[in-house]
C-alpha positions in Angstrom: -4.1 -29.4 12.6 -4.7 -26.2 10.7 -1.6 -23.9 10.7 -3.4 -21.1 12.7 -4.1 -23.6 15.5 -0.5 -24.7 15.5 0.4 -21.2 16.7 -1.5 -21.5 19.9 0.7 -22.2 23.0 -1.2 -25.4 23.9 -1.8 -26.6 20.4 -2.5 -30.4 20.4 -3.2 -30.6 24.1 -6.3 -32.4 25.1 -8.1 -31.6 28.3 -11.1 -33.5 29.8 -13.1 -31.3 32.2 -15.3 -33.2 34.6 -15.6 -30.4 37.2 -18.9 -28.9 38.2 -17.8 -25.7 40.0 -16.6 -22.2 39.1 -12.9 -23.0 39.8 -13.0 -25.9 37.4 -14.8 -24.0 34.7 -12.3 -21.1 34.9 -9.3 -23.5 34.9 -10.7 -25.1 31.7 -11.3 -21.7 30.2 -7.7 -20.6 30.8 -6.4 -23.8 29.1 -8.9 -23.4 26.2 -7.8 -19.8 25.7 -4.2 -21.0 25.4 -5.3 -23.3 22.6 -6.0 -26.6 24.3 -8.9 -28.7 23.0 -11.1 -28.8 26.1 -14.1 -31.2 26.3 -16.5 -30.3 29.1 -18.6 -33.2 30.4 -21.8 -32.1 32.2 -24.1 -34.4 34.1 -27.6 -34.9 32.6 -30.4 -32.6 33.8 -30.3 -29.3 35.4 -26.8 -28.0 36.3 -26.7 -25.4 39.1 -23.6 -23.7 37.6 -25.5 -23.1 34.4 -27.5 -20.3 35.9 -24.3 -18.3 36.6 -23.9 -15.4 34.3 -20.1 -15.8 34.1 -20.5 -19.2 32.5 -20.8 -17.6 29.1 -17.1 -16.7 29.5 -15.9 -19.5 31.8 -17.0 -22.2 29.3 -16.0 -20.4 26.2 -14.0 -22.2 23.5 -14.9 -25.7 24.9 -16.8 -28.6 23.4 -19.6 -29.8 25.6 -21.2 -33.2 26.1 -23.4 -34.8 28.8 -22.2 -37.9 30.6 -24.5 -39.9 32.9 -22.6 -41.6 35.7 -25.4 -44.2 35.9 -25.1 -45.1 32.1 -22.7 -47.9 31.2 -22.6 -46.6 27.6 -21.7 -43.1 28.8 -19.0 -44.4 31.1 -17.5 -46.5 28.2 -17.4 -43.4 26.0 -15.9 -41.4 28.9 -13.2 -44.1 29.3 -12.3 -43.6 25.6 -12.1 -39.9 26.1 -9.9 -40.4 29.1 -7.6 -42.6 27.1 -7.0 -39.8 24.6 -6.6 -37.0 27.1 -3.4 -35.3 28.3 -5.0 -33.7 31.4 -8.1 -34.5 33.4 -9.7 -31.8 35.6 -12.0 -33.4 38.1 -13.8 -32.4 41.2 -14.9 -34.3 44.3 -18.6 -33.4 44.5 -21.6 -34.5 42.4 -23.9 -34.7 40.6 -21.6 -35.6 37.8 -18.6 -38.0 37.5 -16.2 -37.4 40.4 -12.7 -38.2 41.5 -14.0 -40.9 43.9 -16.3 -42.3 41.2 -13.3 -42.8 38.8 -11.2 -44.4 41.5 -14.1 -46.8 42.5 -14.3 -47.8 38.8 -10.6 -48.8 38.8 -9.3 -45.7 37.0 -5.9 -44.4 38.1 -4.0 -41.1 37.6 -1.3 -41.5 34.9 -3.3 -44.1 32.9 -2.4 -42.3 30.7 -3.0 -38.7 31.6 -2.3 -36.3 34.5 -5.1 -35.8 36.9 -5.6 -32.4 38.5 -8.1 -32.8 41.3 -10.0 -29.7 42.4 -11.8 -30.2 45.7 -13.6 -27.4 47.5 -11.0 -27.4 50.3 -8.5 -30.4 50.6 -8.7 -33.8 49.0 -11.0 -35.9 51.2 -11.2 -33.2 53.9 -13.7 -30.3 53.9 -14.5 -28.5 57.1 -18.2 -28.0 56.2 -21.0 -30.3 55.1 -22.2 -30.7 51.5 -18.9 -30.4 49.8 -19.8 -27.4 47.7 -17.5 -24.7 46.6 -17.6 -21.5 48.7 -15.3 -18.5 48.4 -16.9 -17.0 51.4 -16.3 -19.9 53.7 -12.7 -20.1 52.5 -12.2 -16.4 53.1 -13.5 -16.7 56.7 -12.0 -20.0 57.7 -8.5 -19.2 56.5 -8.3 -15.8 58.3 -8.6 -13.3 55.4 -11.9 -11.8 56.7 -10.1 -10.6 59.9 -7.2 -9.2 57.9 -9.4 -6.9 55.8 -9.3 -3.2 56.7 -12.6 -2.2 58.4 -14.3 0.6 60.2 -15.1 -1.5 63.3 -12.9 -4.3 64.5 -14.9 -7.0 62.7 -14.3 -9.6 60.0 -15.3 -8.5 56.5 -16.5 -10.7 53.6 -15.1 -10.2 50.1 -17.6 -9.5 47.4 -15.5 -11.3 44.9 -14.7 -15.0 44.7 -11.0 -14.4 44.9 -9.9 -17.7 46.3 -11.9 -19.6 43.6 -10.2 -17.7 40.8 -6.8 -18.3 42.3 -7.5 -22.0 42.7 -8.4 -22.1 39.0 -5.2 -20.3 37.9 -3.1 -22.6 40.1 -4.8 -25.7 38.6 -4.1 -24.5 35.1 -0.4 -23.6 36.0 0.1 -27.1 37.5 -1.5 -28.8 34.5 0.7 -27.0 32.0 3.9 -27.4 34.1 3.2 -31.2 34.2 2.9 -31.3 30.4 6.1 -29.4 30.1 7.9 -31.7 32.6 6.7 -34.8 30.7 7.9 -33.4 27.3 11.3 -32.8 29.0 11.5 -36.4 30.1 11.1 -35.9 33.8 9.7 -38.5 36.1 6.5 -36.9 37.5 3.8 -37.9 40.0 0.6 -38.3 38.0 -1.8 -36.7 40.4 -1.9 -33.0 41.6 -4.3 -31.5 44.0 -5.4 -27.9 43.5 -8.1 -27.3 46.1 -9.9 -24.3 47.6 -7.4 -24.3 50.5 -4.6 -23.9 48.0 -6.3 -21.0 46.2 -7.2 -19.4 49.5 -3.6 -19.4 50.7 -2.2 -18.3 47.3 -4.3 -15.1 47.4 -2.4 -13.8 50.4 0.4 -16.2 51.5 1.9 -13.5 53.8 -1.1 -13.8 56.1 -0.1 -17.4 56.9 3.0 -16.4 58.8 1.3 -16.5 62.2 2.2 -16.9 65.8 0.0 -18.6 68.4 0.6 -16.0 71.0 0.5 -12.9 68.8 -2.5 -10.8 69.6 -5.0 -9.7 67.0 -4.5 -6.0 66.1 -7.1 -4.0 64.3 -5.7 -2.3 61.2 -5.7 1.5 61.5 -7.2 3.8 58.9 -10.6 2.2 58.3 -11.7 0.7 55.0 -9.8 3.3 52.9 -6.4 2.0 53.9 -3.9 2.2 56.7 -1.1 4.4 55.1 -1.7 8.1 54.5 0.3 7.9 51.3 -1.6 4.9 50.0 -5.3 5.2 50.6 -8.6 6.7 49.5 -9.5 10.4 50.0 -12.8 12.3 49.4 -12.3 15.4 47.3 -14.0 18.8 47.4 -16.8 17.7 45.0 -17.7 14.6 47.1 -15.9 12.2 44.7 -13.3 9.8 45.9 -9.8 9.1 44.6 -7.0 6.7 45.5 -3.6 8.3 46.3 -1.1 5.7 45.2 2.3 7.1 46.4 3.7 3.7 47.5 7.5 4.2 47.1 9.6 7.0 48.6 10.0 8.6 45.2 6.2 8.7 44.7 5.6 9.9 48.2 7.9 12.9 47.6 6.3 13.6 44.2 2.7 13.2 45.4 2.8 15.1 48.6 4.6 18.0 46.8 2.1 17.9 44.0 -0.9 18.4 46.3 0.9 21.3 48.1 1.5 19.5 51.4 5.3 19.5 51.4 5.2 21.1 54.8 4.5 17.6 56.1 8.2 16.8 55.3 9.3 19.7 57.4 7.5 18.4 60.5 10.1 17.0 62.9 8.2 13.8 63.1 8.9 13.3 59.4 12.3 15.0 59.4 12.4 15.3 55.6 12.3 11.6 55.0 9.5 10.4 52.8 9.6 6.9 54.3 8.7 8.3 57.7 5.1 8.9 56.5 4.7 5.1 56.9 5.9 5.0 60.5 3.1 3.8 62.8 3.1 6.9 65.0 2.6 9.1 61.9 -0.2 7.3 60.2 -3.2 8.9 61.8 -2.2 12.6 61.9 -0.8 12.7 58.4 -4.0 11.0 57.0 -6.1 13.6 58.8 -4.0 16.5 57.3 -4.2 15.0 53.8 -8.0 14.6 54.2 -8.2 18.4 54.7 -6.0 19.0 51.7 -7.9 16.8 49.3 -11.2 18.3 50.5 -10.2 21.7 49.0 -10.4 20.9 45.3 -12.5 18.7 43.0 -11.2 15.3 42.1 -10.3 16.0 38.5 -8.0 18.8 39.5 -6.2 16.6 41.9 -5.8 13.8 39.4 -4.4 16.3 36.8 -1.9 17.5 39.3 -0.8 14.0 40.3 -0.6 12.9 36.7 1.6 15.9 35.9 3.9 14.9 38.8 4.0 11.3 37.6 2.5 10.0 40.8 0.1 7.0 40.7 -3.5 8.0 41.5 -6.9 7.0 40.2 -10.6 7.9 40.5 -12.8 5.5 42.5 -15.1 4.5 39.6 -18.5 3.0 39.7 -18.7 -0.8 39.3 -19.9 -2.6 36.2 -18.4 -0.2 33.6 -14.8 -1.5 33.4 -15.1 -3.2 30.0 -16.2 0.2 28.6 -13.0 1.9 29.7 -10.8 3.1 26.9 -7.7 1.5 28.4 -9.4 -1.9 28.7 -10.6 -1.7 25.1 -7.1 -0.7 23.9 -5.7 -3.8 25.6 -8.2 -6.0 23.8 -9.8 -7.0 27.1 -13.3 -6.4 25.9 -14.7 -9.0 23.5 -18.1 -8.9 21.8 -19.4 -12.3 20.5 -22.6 -14.0 19.5 -23.6 -17.3 21.1 -24.9 -20.3 19.2 -28.4 -19.1 19.9 -27.8 -15.7 18.4 -27.5 -14.0 21.8 -25.1 -11.1 22.0 -22.4 -11.6 24.7 -19.9 -9.1 26.0 -17.1 -10.5 28.2 -13.4 -10.0 29.1 -11.0 -11.0 26.4 -7.6 -12.6 26.4 -6.0 -12.3 29.8 -2.4 -13.0 28.7 -0.6 -11.6 25.7 1.9 -13.8 23.7 4.1 -12.3 21.0 4.5 -15.6 19.1 1.4 -17.7 20.1 -1.4 -15.1 20.5 -4.6 -16.2 22.2 -7.7 -16.4 20.1 -10.8 -16.5 22.3 -13.3 -19.1 21.4 -17.1 -18.6 21.3 -19.3 -18.2 24.3 -20.3 -21.4 26.2 -22.5 -23.7 24.1 -26.2 -23.7 25.0 -26.8 -27.4 24.3 -24.9 -30.4 25.2 -25.2 -33.6 23.1 -24.8 -36.9 24.8 -21.3 -38.2 25.0 -22.1 -41.2 22.9 -23.4 -39.0 20.1 -20.0 -37.3 19.7 -17.7 -40.3 19.6 -14.9 -40.6 18.7 -13.7 -37.2 20.0 -10.1 -38.2 20.4 -7.9 -41.1 19.4 -5.7 -42.7 22.1 -2.9 -40.5 23.4 0.6 -41.0 22.1 3.1 -42.4 24.5 5.1 -39.7 26.4 8.9 -39.6 26.4 10.4 -42.2 28.7 11.4 -40.7 32.0 15.1 -40.7 32.9 15.0 -41.0 36.7 13.2 -43.3 39.2 12.1 -40.7 41.7 9.4 -38.1 40.8 10.6 -34.5 40.6 8.8 -31.1 40.6 7.8 -30.4 37.0 10.0 -27.3 36.4 13.2 -28.9 37.8 16.2 -28.0 35.8 14.8 -24.6 34.5 16.3 -21.3 35.5 14.3 -18.1 36.1 15.7 -14.5 36.6 13.4 -12.4 38.6 13.9 -8.7 38.2 10.5 -7.9 39.8 9.9 -5.7 42.8 7.1 -5.3 45.4 4.6 -8.2 44.9 3.5 -9.2 41.4 6.9 -9.7 39.8 8.6 -11.5 42.6 5.5 -13.7 43.2 5.9 -15.1 39.7 9.4 -16.2 40.6 8.2 -17.9 43.8 5.3 -19.7 42.1 7.7 -21.1 39.5 10.2 -22.0 42.3 7.4 -23.9 44.1 7.2 -26.0 40.9 10.9 -26.7 41.0 12.6 -23.9 39.0 15.9 -22.4 40.1 15.0 -18.7 40.6 17.6 -15.9 41.0 16.3 -12.5 42.2 18.2 -9.6 40.6 18.1 -6.6 42.8 19.2 -3.0 42.3 22.0 -1.5 44.4 22.4 -0.2 47.1 19.4 -1.5 49.0 17.6 -3.9 46.8 13.8 -4.4 46.6 12.1 -1.6 48.4 9.4 -4.0 49.6 11.8 -5.3 52.2 11.1 -2.3 54.3 7.8 -1.0 52.9 4.6 -0.3 54.8 6.4 1.0 57.8 8.2 -2.3 58.2 5.1 -4.5 57.6 6.1 -5.2 54.0 9.1 -7.1 55.3 7.0 -10.0 56.6 5.2 -10.4 53.2 8.5 -10.0 51.4 9.6 -13.3 53.0 6.7 -15.2 51.3 6.6 -13.5 47.9 10.4 -14.0 47.5 11.0 -17.4 49.1 12.9 -20.2 47.3 15.1 -17.6 45.5 18.7 -16.6 45.5 19.6 -12.9 45.4 22.2 -11.1 43.3 22.7 -7.3 43.7 23.6 -6.1 40.2 23.9 -2.7 38.6 22.6 -3.3 35.0 24.5 -0.4 33.5 27.7 -1.3 31.6 30.4 -2.9 33.8 31.2 -6.2 35.6 27.7 -6.5 37.1 26.2 -6.2 33.6 28.5 -8.9 32.3 27.4 -11.2 35.1 23.7 -10.5 34.3 24.3 -11.2 30.6 25.9 -14.6 31.4 23.0 -15.5 33.6 20.5 -14.3 31.0 22.3 -16.3 28.4 21.4 -19.6 30.2 18.0 -18.5 31.6 14.8 -20.0 30.5 12.6 -17.2 31.8 13.3 -13.6 32.7 10.5 -11.8 34.7 10.0 -8.1 35.4 7.2 -5.8 36.5 8.6 -2.5 35.4 6.4 0.2 33.9 6.5 0.5 30.2 9.8 1.8 28.8 12.0 0.8 31.7 12.9 -2.7 30.4 14.1 -1.2 27.1 16.2 1.4 29.0 17.8 -1.4 31.0 18.4 -3.6 27.9 16.2 -6.5 29.1 13.4 -6.6 26.6 12.6 -9.8 24.7 14.3 -8.6 21.5 17.4 -7.5 23.4 17.8 -10.7 25.4 16.8 -13.0 22.5 19.8 -11.6 20.6 22.0 -13.7 22.9 19.5 -16.3 24.0 16.9 -17.1 21.3 15.1 -19.6 23.5 14.5 -17.2 26.4 10.9 -16.4 27.5 10.5 -12.9 28.9 7.5 -12.2 31.2 6.4 -8.6 32.0 3.6 -7.5 34.4 2.5 -3.9 34.4 -0.6 -2.0 35.5 -1.6 -0.8 32.1 0.6 -2.4 29.5 2.4 -0.3 26.8 -0.6 0.8 24.7 -3.7 2.9 25.1 -4.3 6.2 26.9 -2.8 5.0 30.2 -0.1 2.8 28.6 3.0 4.2 30.2 1.5 5.4 33.5 2.7 3.9 36.8 0.2 2.0 38.8 -0.2 -0.4 41.7 -2.8 -3.0 42.7 -5.2 -0.5 44.5 -5.0 2.0 41.6 -6.6 -0.7 39.5 -9.0 -1.6 42.3 -10.2 2.0 42.3 -10.4 2.5 38.5 -12.1 -0.8 37.8 -14.9 -0.4 40.3 -13.7 -3.0 42.8 -13.3 -0.5 45.7 -16.7 1.1 45.2 -18.4 -2.3 44.8 -16.9 -3.6 48.0 -17.6 -0.4 50.0 -21.2 -0.1 48.8 -23.0 2.3 46.5 -23.4 5.2 49.0 -21.0 8.0 48.0 -20.7 9.2 51.6 -19.3 5.8 52.6 -15.6 5.2 52.1 -14.7 2.9 49.2 -13.1 -0.3 50.5 -9.5 -0.9 49.7 -9.2 -4.7 49.6 -6.2 -5.6 51.9 -5.5 -8.7 49.9 -3.6 -7.5 46.8 -6.2 -9.0 44.5 -4.9 -7.8 41.1 -1.2 -8.4 42.0 -1.7 -12.0 43.0 -4.0 -12.9 40.1 -1.7 -11.2 37.6 1.3 -13.1 39.1 -0.6 -16.3 38.6 -1.6 -15.5 35.0 2.1 -14.6 34.3 3.3 -17.9 35.8 0.8 -19.7 33.6 1.9 -17.7 30.6 5.6 -18.6 31.3 4.8 -22.3 31.5 2.7 -22.2 28.3 5.4 -20.3 26.4 8.0 -22.9 27.6 5.8 -25.7 26.4 5.4 -24.0 23.0 9.2 -23.5 22.9 9.6 -27.3 22.7 7.5 -27.3 19.5 8.5 -24.0 17.9 12.2 -23.9 18.8 12.3 -20.4 20.3 11.1 -18.3 23.1 8.7 -15.3 23.1 7.4 -12.4 25.2 4.5 -12.8 27.6 2.7 -9.8 28.9 0.1 -9.5 31.7 -1.6 -6.4 33.1 -3.3 -5.7 36.4 -6.2 -4.5 34.2 -6.5 -8.1 32.9 -6.4 -9.5 36.4 -9.2 -7.1 37.5 -11.3 -8.3 34.5 -11.0 -11.9 35.6 -11.8 -11.2 39.2 -15.0 -9.4 38.2 -15.8 -11.7 35.2 -19.1 -12.9 36.5 -20.4 -9.4 37.0 -18.8 -7.9 33.8 -20.0 -10.6 31.5 -23.3 -9.5 29.7 -25.3 -12.2 28.0 -28.5 -11.0 26.4 -30.6 -9.1 28.9 -28.5 -10.1 31.9 -27.0 -7.3 33.8 -26.5 -5.9 37.3 -23.7 -5.8 39.7 -23.9 -6.8 43.4 -23.3 -4.2 46.1 -21.2 -4.5 49.2 -21.3 -2.0 52.0 -19.4 -0.7 55.0 -17.8 -3.7 56.8 -19.5 -6.0 54.3 -20.8 -9.1 56.1 -21.9 -11.1 53.0 -24.3 -11.1 50.1 -27.5 -12.2 51.9 -29.0 -13.1 55.2 -28.3 -16.9 54.8 -24.8 -16.3 53.2 -22.8 -14.1 55.5 -20.8 -13.5 58.7 -22.6 -13.4 62.1 -21.3 -12.6 65.5 -21.8 -15.2 68.2 -21.3 -15.1 72.0 -17.6 -15.8 71.6 -16.5 -15.0 68.1 -17.8 -14.9 64.5 -19.1 -17.6 62.1 -19.7 -17.6 58.4 -22.9 -19.3 57.1 -23.3 -20.4 53.5 -26.9 -21.6 53.2 -29.2 -21.3 50.2 -32.9 -20.2 50.5 -34.1 -23.8 50.4 -32.2 -24.5 53.6 -34.0 -21.8 55.6 -36.4 -24.4 57.2 -33.5 -26.5 58.2 -31.7 -23.5 59.7 -34.9 -22.6 61.6 -35.3 -26.2 62.8 -31.7 -26.0 64.2 -32.7 -22.9 66.2 -30.5 -20.7 64.1 -33.1 -18.6 62.2 -36.6 -17.4 62.8 -39.5 -19.7 61.8 -40.2 -19.5 58.0 -42.9 -17.0 57.2 -41.9 -14.6 59.8 -39.5 -12.9 57.4 -38.5 -13.4 53.7 -35.0 -14.7 53.0 -34.0 -11.4 51.3 -35.3 -9.2 54.1 -33.0 -7.3 56.4 -35.4 -8.5 59.2 -34.3 -12.1 58.6 -30.6 -11.1 59.0 -31.5 -9.3 62.2 -33.5 -12.3 63.5 -30.6 -14.7 62.8 -28.1 -12.2 64.3 -30.2 -12.1 67.5 -30.3 -15.9 67.8 -26.6 -16.5 67.1 -25.5 -13.7 69.5 -26.6 -15.8 72.4 -24.8 -19.0 71.4 -21.1 -20.0 71.4 -19.6 -20.3 67.9 -18.9 -24.0 68.4 -22.5 -24.7 69.1 -23.7 -22.7 66.1 -21.4 -24.6 63.8 -22.4 -28.0 65.4 -26.1 -27.3 64.9 -25.6 -26.0 61.4 -23.5 -29.1 60.4 -26.1 -31.4 61.9 -28.7 -29.8 59.7 -26.4 -30.1 56.6 -25.7 -26.4 56.4 -22.2 -25.2 55.6 -20.7 -23.0 58.4 -17.2 -22.3 59.7 -15.6 -20.2 62.3 -14.2 -16.9 61.1 -10.7 -17.5 62.4 -7.9 -15.0 63.2 -4.4 -15.6 62.1 -3.1 -17.0 65.4 -5.7 -19.8 65.3 -4.1 -21.3 62.2 -1.2 -22.6 64.3 -3.6 -25.3 65.6 -4.8 -26.4 62.1 -3.5 -30.0 61.8 -5.2 -30.5 58.4 -3.1 -27.7 56.7 0.0 -28.9 58.5 -0.5 -32.5 57.4 -1.1 -31.5 53.8 2.0 -29.3 53.8 0.2 -26.0 53.3 1.5 -24.8 56.6 5.1 -25.2 57.8 5.8 -25.5 61.5 8.5 -23.1 62.4 8.5 -23.4 66.2 6.7 -25.3 69.0 6.7 -25.6 72.8 5.3 -28.0 75.3 1.8 -26.8 74.5 2.1 -27.4 70.8 2.8 -25.3 67.7 3.8 -21.7 68.4 4.7 -20.4 64.9 3.7 -21.4 61.4 4.5 -20.1 57.9 3.0 -20.9 54.5 4.1 -24.3 53.2 4.3 -25.8 49.8 1.5 -25.0 47.3 2.4 -27.9 45.0 0.6 -30.9 46.4 1.4 -34.1 44.5 1.2 -37.4 46.3 4.4 -39.3 45.7 6.6 -36.3 45.3 9.3 -36.2 48.0 8.5 -33.6 50.7 10.6 -30.5 50.7 9.9 -27.4 52.8 10.2 -23.9 51.3 13.5 -22.0 51.7 13.6 -18.6 53.3 13.7 -15.5 51.2 17.3 -14.3 50.5 19.1 -11.4 52.0 19.7 -8.5 49.6 22.6 -9.6 47.4 23.2 -12.7 49.6 24.3 -14.9 46.6 26.0 -12.4 44.4 29.5 -13.7 44.8 28.4 -17.3 44.6 26.6 -16.6 41.3 29.6 -14.7 40.1 31.8 -17.8 40.7 29.2 -20.1 39.1 29.0 -18.0 36.0 32.7 -17.3 35.6 34.2 -18.5 32.2 35.6 -22.0 32.4 33.2 -23.4 35.0 
């Protein structure tokens, strides 16, 4: 192996990718970016995924072949590839080689490589016909559409395939964690399932804490956001900005900077910034701030808020993010030339490594030789270290993580690693700990439980003293230290990689920030919706009409994707540590996460361009692929134009010829027909015609989902004589053969400080 390639985190790792969907392609890309040798096996003939613009990015850095499942020679060559692979990514739907096809031919996980199976929902269970991937169906079926802020009390579709990207990240995380566990001699189950249902829960796990008898409540504030300190406002020049004063400190700075400090003097606020988030204060304060922001042009407000060091951002137009100076400074814009001479612009490396930097491979190859023409691609894989125990364990068992993160992105990294078996200790700042415990007028507390579960908590002051001595002892034995401070804070606290590596050379430090530490925005504070606004996500989701409010995606899209990328980076750095003998620093930005989420629309290959538009209370991208109201609820269809005759034959659409599939008149015709029918009948008719459709469920309906409970993705918290009354998110790591273990609750602030002090005391 050339010396340059040895420096990649996954140097020497071999991945066989048999998937045929976006999630599989992106998972393979993430592993290829990290240095794995990824061979993508396509079926012969036309491949539907090949027409997707994002494929130029998603299949970059891979070698491609075709493998015909009907050819004995191709299957023999595939078996030889499989014998040399470390990881197999495989889907459950055709037209290529599938998980079931391999099983039917006598192939088994672990002989010799790990299998990561990526079904559109759950392994062997998909609640819609056809078995195809659909981010829209996942968003509706698992309750996210009803959780989105909206003008009317209706479910809202997400313009971006969020669940699919999170599924891809989780599959890559699990794959690398398994390789790490194998090299550490752990006994591991050879099969992991990373389905669409896993991705859909991972994008907003707090939404899965649901009660059967809890009523649905429409979020206040409309599409711009519920909190007056954390929402969009239209300025005097008609342009929009996002006011990102999330914490009490930023509320005080921001409200003062815009000249509205009189709000603090109102007896309903009583001088306490946190009272802006009280439910009874949300509407009147938002109305007052609307009046304030309408008095000046946007740029003036942004200058004032920047001078006050309060997060804020312009709501930018979509499709231009890769041209932003900050994105360029972070190396997130890559210009390349395909093997046909076509110029390609795409997002660059999504994770920064100090020791094993990513080198992005070329765009997706345009031609795929037959698999028999490329033999031998790999020799047989070397035997892994012999496991030491009879029972399988989670792959990160025995590793320790210190989580110094706050709010969502940082703590979520800790909980993702804990789900994989790591011992995670949350380090909180006195006197109250993580502010997210009481954020959002109390609503943050419910999400706090999920983003911080499976952790122990120590309340430590990191200035010199006894607490700092305890932290240093913990850091001295830690494998990973996570933070999501803005640039400069880690250095001030003495927790940078260089500072910690002085006492623990093997430590891996992981930092998440909005903008990184370079470029024109490098040291600015920022939260998830600040990046939603700047990157074009808000305007795209809300639609192109300036008079319409931008749409603040309620799911913290950039936070959760960044947390996933950071967890992947941590696992990759730990695997590289076994080869290189030392740790390194891993950095991820919310800017990078936003690039991945928009990757299909930001990637430019040749003449391809354009960006889809959402709209107020966006129902979906087209008349056959959207949400519709029925007589007793809402359904989400996911048909393609060729299925219009079948939809019409089922009595769910006008007769073909009466309206074109792209016409608004077709959507109106379908809406009129479905409005007269119960949701169950609409779904039954659609399924009988082979058309994917699901009910758009509300959170309380999840308590009756026996599939998710059976697969461990929901944990039953309470029940009565009528059934399950309360559920919470379950385990995300699904590995048949791994002993079942339910998630532990999030810790109280400082709950384990004294226990950890005793554990870390000298002589123990």
